[in-house]
DSSP file (Angstrom, degrees, kcal/mol; ACC not computed):
  #  RESIDUE AA STRUCTURE BP1 BP2  ACC     N-H-->O    O-->H-N    N-H-->O    O-->H-N    TCO  KAPPA ALPHA  PHI   PSI    X-CA   Y-CA   Z-CA
    1    1 A M              0   0    0      0, 0.0    24,-0.0     0, 0.0     0, 0.0   0.000 360.0 360.0 360.0 113.5   16.7 -134.0 -154.3
    2    2 A T        -     0   0    0     22,-0.1    23,-0.1    70,-0.1    68,-0.1   0.470 360.0-136.1-127.6  -6.7   17.8 -136.9 -156.5
    3    3 A F    >   +     0   0    0      1,-0.1     3,-1.4     2,-0.1    67,-0.1   0.778  48.9 152.9  56.0  29.3   15.8 -139.9 -155.3
    4    4 A E  T 3   +     0   0    0      1,-0.3    -1,-0.1     3,-0.0     0, 0.0   0.858  66.2  48.8 -58.7 -40.0   19.0 -142.0 -155.5
    5    5 A D  T 3  S+     0   0    0      2,-0.1     2,-0.3     0, 0.0    -1,-0.3   0.386  94.6  96.4 -85.7   5.2   18.1 -144.5 -152.8
    6    6 A E  S <  S-     0   0    0     -3,-1.4     2,-0.2     1,-0.0     0, 0.0  -0.720  76.7-114.8-100.1 147.1   14.6 -145.1 -154.2
    7    7 A A        -     0   0    0     -2,-0.3    61,-0.4     1,-0.1     2,-0.1  -0.495  33.4-111.8 -74.7 143.5   13.6 -148.0 -156.5
    8    8 A A        -     0   0    0     -2,-0.2     2,-0.3    59,-0.1    59,-0.2  -0.469  33.9-161.8 -72.3 147.0   12.4 -147.1 -160.0
    9    9 A I        -     0   0    0     57,-2.8    57,-0.3    -2,-0.1     5,-0.1  -0.814  29.7 -82.0-124.2 167.5    8.7 -147.7 -160.8
   10   10 A A    >   -     0   0    0     -2,-0.3     3,-1.5     1,-0.1     4,-0.2  -0.328  39.6-116.5 -67.2 151.1    6.8 -148.1 -164.0
   11   11 A W  G >  S+     0   0    0      1,-0.3     3,-1.5     2,-0.2    -1,-0.1   0.844 114.1  60.5 -59.7 -34.5    5.8 -144.9 -165.8
   12   12 A Q  G 3  S+     0   0    0      1,-0.3    -1,-0.3    26,-0.1    22,-0.1   0.724 101.2  55.5 -66.1 -20.0    2.1 -145.6 -165.3
   13   13 A A  G <  S+     0   0    0     -3,-1.5    -1,-0.3     2,-0.1    -2,-0.2   0.366  74.2 133.0 -93.9   4.1    2.6 -145.6 -161.5
   14   14 A M    <   -     0   0    0     -3,-1.5    54,-0.1    -4,-0.2     2,-0.1  -0.335  62.8-113.8 -57.7 129.5    4.1 -142.1 -161.4
   15   15 A P    >   -     0   0    0      0, 0.0     3,-1.5     0, 0.0    16,-0.2  -0.382  31.3-103.4 -68.1 143.0    2.4 -140.2 -158.6
   16   16 A Y  T 3  S+     0   0    0      1,-0.3    16,-0.2    -2,-0.1    17,-0.0  -0.433 104.8   8.9 -63.3 134.7    0.3 -137.2 -159.5
   17   17 A R  T 3  S+     0   0    0     14,-2.0    -1,-0.3     1,-0.2    15,-0.1   0.770  88.1 166.6  60.9  30.6    2.1 -133.9 -158.8
   18   18 A A    <   -     0   0    0     -3,-1.5    13,-2.7    13,-0.2    -1,-0.2  -0.471  45.3 -98.9 -67.0 144.1    5.4 -135.7 -158.1
   19   19 A P  E     -A   30   0A   0      0, 0.0    52,-2.6     0, 0.0     2,-0.5  -0.414  34.4-151.5 -64.0 142.1    8.4 -133.3 -158.0
   20   20 A V  E     -Ab  29  71A   0      9,-3.0     8,-3.2    50,-0.2     9,-1.5  -0.979  16.7-166.8-118.0 125.1   10.4 -133.3 -161.2
   21   21 A V  E     -Ab  27  72A   0     50,-2.9    52,-2.0    -2,-0.5    54,-0.2  -0.811  18.2-122.5-118.7 154.7   14.1 -132.5 -160.8
   22   22 A A    >   -     0   0    0      4,-2.9     3,-2.0    -2,-0.3    54,-0.2  -0.244  47.5 -89.4 -77.5 174.2   17.0 -131.6 -163.1
   23   23 A A  T 3  S+     0   0    0     52,-3.0    53,-0.1     1,-0.3    -1,-0.1   0.811 129.1  53.2 -58.0 -32.2   20.2 -133.7 -163.2
   24   24 A D  T 3  S-     0   0    0     51,-0.4    -1,-0.3     2,-0.1     3,-0.1   0.409 122.0-105.1 -86.6   2.7   21.7 -131.6 -160.4
   25   25 A G  S <  S+     0   0    0     -3,-2.0     2,-0.2     1,-0.3    -2,-0.1   0.369  73.6 139.8  92.8  -3.9   18.7 -132.1 -158.1
   26   26 A T        -     0   0    0      1,-0.1    -4,-2.9    -5,-0.1     2,-0.4  -0.511  59.8-107.8 -73.2 142.4   17.1 -128.7 -158.5
   27   27 A E  E     -A   21   0A   0     -6,-0.2    -6,-0.3    -2,-0.2     3,-0.1  -0.550  31.8-177.5 -77.0 127.3   13.3 -128.8 -158.8
   28   28 A I  E     -     0   0A   0     -8,-3.2    23,-2.9    -2,-0.4    24,-0.5   0.851  57.7 -83.6 -83.8 -42.5   11.9 -128.1 -162.3
   29   29 A G  E     -AC  20  50A   0     -9,-1.5    -9,-3.0    21,-0.3     2,-0.4  -0.954  55.4 -52.9 167.6-152.6    8.3 -128.4 -161.2
   30   30 A T  E     -AC  19  49A   0     19,-2.0    19,-2.9    -2,-0.3     2,-0.4  -0.941  47.4-107.9-124.8 145.5    5.6 -131.0 -160.6
   31   31 A A  E     + C   0  48A   0    -13,-2.7   -14,-2.0    -2,-0.4    17,-0.2  -0.543  39.0 168.0 -69.9 124.0    4.2 -133.8 -162.8
   32   32 A E  E     +     0   0A   0     15,-3.3     2,-0.3     1,-0.4    16,-0.2   0.703  62.5  11.3-109.1 -30.5    0.7 -132.8 -164.0
   33   33 A S  E     - C   0  47A   0     14,-1.5    14,-2.7    64,-0.1    -1,-0.4  -0.993  63.2-130.5-151.1 141.9    0.1 -135.4 -166.8
   34   34 A L  E     - C   0  46A   0     62,-0.5     2,-0.6    -2,-0.3    65,-0.4  -0.725  22.0-151.3 -84.9 142.7    1.6 -138.6 -168.1
   35   35 A L  E     + C   0  45A   0     10,-2.8     9,-2.9    -2,-0.3    10,-1.9  -0.951  48.9  80.1-119.6 111.2    2.1 -138.6 -171.9
   36   36 A G  E    S- C   0  43A   0     63,-5.9     2,-0.6    -2,-0.6     7,-0.2  -0.984  77.2 -84.6 178.2-174.3    1.9 -142.0 -173.4
   37   37 A D  E  >> - C   0  42A   0      5,-2.9     5,-2.2    -2,-0.3     4,-0.9  -0.927  29.0-171.1-121.3 102.4   -0.1 -144.9 -174.7
   38   38 A E  T >45S+     0   0    0     -2,-0.6     3,-0.5     1,-0.2    -1,-0.1   0.891  85.1  56.2 -61.6 -41.2   -1.1 -147.2 -171.9
   39   39 A E  T 345S+     0   0    0      1,-0.3    -1,-0.2     2,-0.1    -2,-0.0   0.890 118.7  32.1 -61.3 -40.0   -2.5 -149.9 -174.2
   40   40 A E  T 345S-     0   0    0     -3,-0.2    -1,-0.3     2,-0.1    -2,-0.2   0.441 107.2-125.7 -94.5  -2.2    0.8 -150.1 -176.1
   41   41 A D  T <<5 +     0   0    0     -4,-0.9     2,-0.6    -3,-0.5    -3,-0.2   0.922  57.0 151.0  53.4  50.3    2.9 -149.3 -173.0
   42   42 A I  E   < -C   37   0A   0     -5,-2.2    -5,-2.9     0, 0.0     2,-0.6  -0.956  33.8-155.4-115.0 117.5    4.7 -146.5 -174.8
   43   43 A F  E     +C   36   0A   0     -2,-0.6    -7,-0.3    -7,-0.2     3,-0.1  -0.827  17.1 173.8 -95.4 120.4    5.9 -143.6 -172.6
   44   44 A H  E     -     0   0A   0     -9,-2.9    16,-2.8    -2,-0.6     2,-0.3   0.742  51.8 -90.8 -95.6 -28.5    6.2 -140.3 -174.4
   45   45 A G  E     -CD  35  59A   0    -10,-1.9   -10,-2.8    14,-0.3     2,-0.3  -0.986  42.5 -73.2 150.9-160.5    7.0 -138.1 -171.5
   46   46 A I  E     -CD  34  58A   0     12,-2.2    12,-3.0    -2,-0.3     2,-0.5  -0.984  22.6-130.4-138.5 148.9    5.4 -135.9 -168.9
   47   47 A A  E     -CD  33  57A   0    -14,-2.7   -15,-3.3    -2,-0.3   -14,-1.5  -0.871  33.8-162.2 -94.5 129.9    3.7 -132.5 -168.7
   48   48 A V  E     -CD  31  56A   0      8,-3.2     8,-2.9    -2,-0.5     2,-0.9  -0.937  23.3-136.5-121.8 133.1    5.2 -130.5 -165.9
   49   49 A K  E     -CD  30  55A   0    -19,-2.9   -19,-2.0    -2,-0.4     6,-0.2  -0.803  40.2-134.5 -82.7 109.9    3.9 -127.4 -164.1
   50   50 A A  E >   -C   29   0A   0      4,-1.9     3,-1.5    -2,-0.9   -21,-0.3  -0.360  10.1-136.2 -73.9 143.4    7.1 -125.4 -164.0
   51   51 A K  T 3  S+     0   0    0    -23,-2.9   -22,-0.1     1,-0.3    -1,-0.1   0.817 109.6  57.0 -62.3 -29.8    8.3 -123.7 -160.8
   52   52 A S  T 3  S-     0   0    0    -24,-0.5    -1,-0.3     1,-0.2     2,-0.1   0.495 126.4 -90.3 -80.3  -3.3    9.1 -120.7 -163.1
   53   53 A G  S <  S+     0   0    0     -3,-1.5    -1,-0.2     1,-0.3    -2,-0.1  -0.067  86.2  46.1 106.9 150.1    5.5 -120.6 -164.3
   54   54 A G  S    S-     0   0    0     -3,-0.1    -4,-1.9    -4,-0.1     2,-0.4  -0.212  85.5 -71.7  79.0-172.0    3.7 -122.2 -167.2
   55   55 A H  E     -D   49   0A   0     -6,-0.2    31,-1.9    31,-0.2     2,-0.3  -0.967  39.7-163.3-127.7 141.2    3.8 -125.8 -168.3
   56   56 A L  E     -DE  48  85A   0     -8,-2.9    -8,-3.2    -2,-0.4     2,-0.6  -0.847  15.7-134.3-120.7 156.2    6.6 -127.7 -170.0
   57   57 A E  E     -DE  47  84A   0     27,-2.3    27,-0.5    -2,-0.3   -10,-0.2  -0.959  16.7-163.7-111.7 119.4    6.7 -131.0 -171.9
   58   58 A I  E     -D   46   0A   0    -12,-3.0   -12,-2.2    -2,-0.6     5,-0.1  -0.903  18.6-134.0-104.6 113.4    9.6 -133.3 -170.9
   59   59 A P  E >   -D   45   0A   0      0, 0.0     3,-2.1     0, 0.0   -14,-0.3  -0.284  20.8-114.9 -63.9 149.8   10.2 -136.0 -173.5
   60   60 A A  G >  S+     0   0    0    -16,-2.8     3,-1.9     1,-0.3   -15,-0.2   0.808 111.9  70.5 -54.9 -32.7   10.7 -139.6 -172.2
   61   61 A A  G 3  S+     0   0    0    -17,-0.3    -1,-0.3     1,-0.3   -16,-0.1   0.736  99.7  48.3 -59.6 -21.9   14.3 -139.6 -173.5
   62   62 A H  G <  S+     0   0    0     -3,-2.1    12,-1.9    11,-0.1     2,-0.7   0.435  87.7  97.1 -98.6  -0.9   15.1 -137.0 -170.7
   63   63 A V  E <   +F   73   0A   0     -3,-1.9    10,-0.3    -4,-0.3     3,-0.1  -0.811  44.4 174.0 -92.1 113.6   13.5 -139.0 -167.9
   64   64 A K  E     +     0   0A   0      8,-2.3     2,-0.3    -2,-0.7     9,-0.2   0.841  63.6   1.4 -86.4 -37.2   16.2 -141.0 -166.1
   65   65 A K  E     -F   72   0A   0      7,-1.8     7,-3.0   -57,-0.0     2,-0.5  -0.982  51.2-159.1-158.0 138.4   14.2 -142.4 -163.2
   66   66 A I  E     +F   71   0A   0     -2,-0.3   -57,-2.8   -57,-0.3     5,-0.2  -0.986  23.6 171.8-117.4 127.7   10.6 -142.4 -161.8
   67   67 A T        -     0   0    0      3,-3.2   -59,-0.1    -2,-0.5     3,-0.1  -0.685  50.2 -95.1-124.1-179.7   10.2 -143.3 -158.2
   68   68 A E  S    S+     0   0    0    -61,-0.4     3,-0.1    -2,-0.2   -60,-0.1   0.669 125.1  37.8 -70.1 -15.3    7.3 -143.2 -155.7
   69   69 A R  S    S-     0   0    0      1,-0.3     2,-0.3   -66,-0.1    -1,-0.2   0.573 124.1 -28.9-113.1 -12.5    8.4 -139.8 -154.6
   70   70 A G        -     0   0    0    -52,-0.2    -3,-3.2   -67,-0.1     2,-0.4  -0.996  54.2 -92.8 178.1-176.7    9.6 -138.0 -157.8
   71   71 A V  E     -bF  20  66A   0    -52,-2.6   -50,-2.9    -2,-0.3     2,-0.5  -0.979  24.7-155.9-126.9 131.7   11.1 -137.9 -161.2
   72   72 A V  E     -bF  21  65A   0     -7,-3.0    -8,-2.3    -2,-0.4    -7,-1.8  -0.926  13.3-170.8-109.6 130.8   14.7 -137.5 -162.1
   73   73 A T  E     - F   0  63A   0    -52,-2.0   -10,-0.2    -2,-0.5   -48,-0.2  -0.657  31.0-128.9-110.5 171.2   15.7 -136.0 -165.5
   74   74 A D        +     0   0    0    -12,-1.9     2,-0.2    -2,-0.2   -11,-0.1   0.227  68.8 124.4 -99.1  12.8   19.0 -135.7 -167.3
   75   75 A L        -     0   0    0    -13,-0.4   -52,-3.0   -54,-0.2   -51,-0.4  -0.475  44.6-159.9 -80.3 141.4   18.4 -132.0 -168.0
   76   76 A D     >  -     0   0    0    -54,-0.2     4,-2.4    -2,-0.2     5,-0.2  -0.487  46.6 -84.7-100.7-177.8   20.8 -129.2 -167.0
   77   77 A A  H  > S+     0   0    0      1,-0.2     4,-2.2     2,-0.2     5,-0.1   0.884 131.9  49.9 -57.8 -40.6   19.6 -125.6 -166.7
   78   78 A Q  H  > S+     0   0    0      1,-0.2     4,-1.3     2,-0.2    -1,-0.2   0.893 110.6  50.2 -65.7 -40.2   20.2 -125.0 -170.4
   79   79 A G  H  4 S+     0   0    0      2,-0.2     4,-0.4     1,-0.2    -2,-0.2   0.884 110.0  49.9 -65.1 -39.3   18.2 -128.2 -171.3
   80   80 A V  H >< S+     0   0    0     -4,-2.4     3,-1.4     1,-0.2    -2,-0.2   0.922 109.2  51.9 -64.0 -44.1   15.3 -127.1 -169.1
   81   81 A A  H 3< S+     0   0    0     -4,-2.2    -1,-0.2     1,-0.3    -2,-0.2   0.773 107.8  53.7 -62.8 -26.6   15.3 -123.6 -170.7
   82   82 A A  T 3< S+     0   0    0     -4,-1.3    -1,-0.3    -5,-0.1    -2,-0.2   0.505  82.5 118.8 -87.7  -5.1   15.1 -125.3 -174.1
   83   83 A L    <   -     0   0    0     -3,-1.4   -25,-0.1    -4,-0.4     3,-0.0  -0.279  67.9-114.5 -64.5 147.4   12.0 -127.4 -173.3
   84   84 A E  E     -E   57   0A   0    -27,-0.5   -27,-2.3     1,-0.1     2,-0.1  -0.516  33.3-104.8 -75.4 145.6    8.9 -126.9 -175.4
   85   85 A P  E     -E   56   0A   0      0, 0.0     2,-0.3     0, 0.0   -29,-0.3  -0.461  41.2-104.1 -65.8 145.6    5.8 -125.5 -173.7
   86   86 A Y        -     0   0    0    -31,-1.9     2,-0.6   -38,-0.2   -31,-0.2  -0.580  35.4-165.5 -72.1 128.6    3.2 -128.1 -173.0
   87   87 A R    >   -     0   0    0     -2,-0.3     3,-1.9     1,-0.1     4,-0.2  -0.940   9.2-160.5-120.3 108.9    0.3 -127.8 -175.5
   88   88 A E  G >  S+     0   0    0     -2,-0.6     3,-2.2     1,-0.3    -1,-0.1   0.787  84.0  71.9 -59.7 -30.3   -2.8 -129.7 -174.4
   89   89 A E  G 3  S+     0   0    0      1,-0.3    -1,-0.3     3,-0.0    19,-0.1   0.662  88.4  64.9 -65.7 -12.4   -4.3 -129.7 -177.9
   90   90 A K  G <  S+     0   0    0     -3,-1.9    12,-1.9    11,-0.1     2,-0.3   0.575 101.6  59.0 -79.1  -9.4   -1.6 -132.2 -179.0
   91   91 A W  E <   -G  101   0B   0     -3,-2.2     2,-0.4    10,-0.2    10,-0.2  -0.905  69.0-139.6-129.4 146.8   -2.9 -134.9 -176.6
   92   92 A F  E     -G  100   0B   0      8,-2.3     8,-1.6    -2,-0.3     2,-0.3  -0.878  33.6-123.2 -96.1 135.4   -6.2 -136.8 -175.9
   93   93 A H  E     +G   99   0B   0     -2,-0.4     6,-0.2     6,-0.2     3,-0.1  -0.613  35.3 167.8 -81.4 136.5   -6.9 -137.2 -172.2
   94   94 A I        -     0   0    0      4,-1.5     3,-0.3     1,-0.6     5,-0.1  -0.085  61.2 -86.5-132.3  33.6   -7.4 -140.7 -170.8
   95   95 A G    >   -     0   0    0      1,-0.2     3,-1.8     2,-0.1    -1,-0.6  -0.276  67.2 -49.8  90.2-178.9   -7.3 -139.8 -167.1
   96   96 A W  T 3  S+     0   0    0      1,-0.3   -62,-0.5    -3,-0.1    -1,-0.2   0.817 125.9  76.9 -62.8 -27.6   -4.3 -139.4 -164.8
   97   97 A G  T 3  S-     0   0    0     -3,-0.3    -1,-0.3     1,-0.2     2,-0.3   0.680 113.3 -57.6 -58.2 -16.4   -3.0 -142.8 -166.0
   98   98 A G    <   -     0   0    0     -3,-1.8    -4,-1.5   -64,-0.1     2,-0.3  -0.856  37.1-125.2 158.9 168.9   -1.9 -141.1 -169.2
   99   99 A L  E     -G   93   0B   0    -65,-0.4   -63,-5.9    -2,-0.3     2,-0.4  -0.928  25.6-149.6-131.7 155.2   -2.4 -139.1 -172.3
  100  100 A F  E     -G   92   0B   0     -8,-1.6    -8,-2.3    -2,-0.3   -63,-0.1  -0.985  23.8 -99.1-135.5 151.5   -1.6 -140.1 -175.8
  101  101 A R  E     -G   91   0B   0     -2,-0.4   -10,-0.2   -10,-0.2     2,-0.1  -0.314  43.8-109.1 -65.0 138.4   -0.5 -138.3 -178.9
  102  102 A K        -     0   0    0    -12,-1.9    -1,-0.1     1,-0.1     6,-0.0  -0.382  25.2-127.3 -64.4 141.5   -3.2 -137.6 -181.4
  103  103 A H    >   -     0   0    0      1,-0.1     3,-2.1    -3,-0.1    -1,-0.1  -0.747  24.0-119.0 -85.0 142.5   -3.1 -139.5 -184.6
  104  104 A P  T 3  S+     0   0    0      0, 0.0    -1,-0.1     0, 0.0    -2,-0.1   0.795 111.8  54.0 -55.3 -30.8   -3.2 -137.2 -187.6
  105  105 A E  T 3  S+     0   0    0      2,-0.0     2,-0.2    -3,-0.0    -3,-0.0   0.613  91.6  92.6 -81.8  -9.9   -6.4 -138.7 -189.0
  106  106 A W    <   -     0   0    0     -3,-2.1     2,-0.4     6,-0.0    -4,-0.0  -0.549  60.7-156.0 -84.0 149.0   -8.3 -138.3 -185.7
  107  107 A K    >   -     0   0    0     -2,-0.2     3,-2.0    -5,-0.0     5,-0.4  -0.972  28.7-102.1-123.0 139.4  -10.4 -135.2 -185.0
  108  108 A S  T 3  S+     0   0    0     -2,-0.4   -16,-0.0     1,-0.3   -19,-0.0  -0.323 109.0  17.5 -57.5 137.6  -11.2 -133.9 -181.6
  109  109 A G  T 3  S+     0   0    0      1,-0.1    -1,-0.3    -3,-0.0    -3,-0.0   0.510  88.8 117.2  79.2   4.5  -14.8 -134.8 -180.6
  110  110 A S  S <  S-     0   0    0     -3,-2.0    -2,-0.1     1,-0.1    -1,-0.1   0.626  81.0-123.5 -80.0 -10.8  -15.0 -137.5 -183.3
  111  111 A G              0   0    0     -4,-0.2    -3,-0.1     1,-0.0    -1,-0.1   0.464 360.0 360.0  83.1  -0.9  -15.4 -140.2 -180.6
  112  112 A S              0   0    0     -5,-0.4    -4,-0.1     0, 0.0    -1,-0.0   0.461 360.0 360.0 -84.6 360.0  -12.4 -142.1 -181.9
């Protein structure tokens, strides 16, 4: 599954739980959260529920294409194995439309 014949879409339009695949088309898992700043239109990556269990964070630099049916990365098996686990405490939730990285001066629950 490589989604070659599909048109690319904006990161904000990525479908919830879209399949996320490695460069060779093998499924890594499903997209669970967008990571970015919608207001500034900055895409940081995606949080993925891995087929192997747990959750991974795929940086935007490894996302080659987002379509209406899935996400293609440039990762090989070794690259997937090297991904960092997704840690929710690094992000503020702003709905499925995205999450954005905490600023160091912000504190959870501060209302900022």
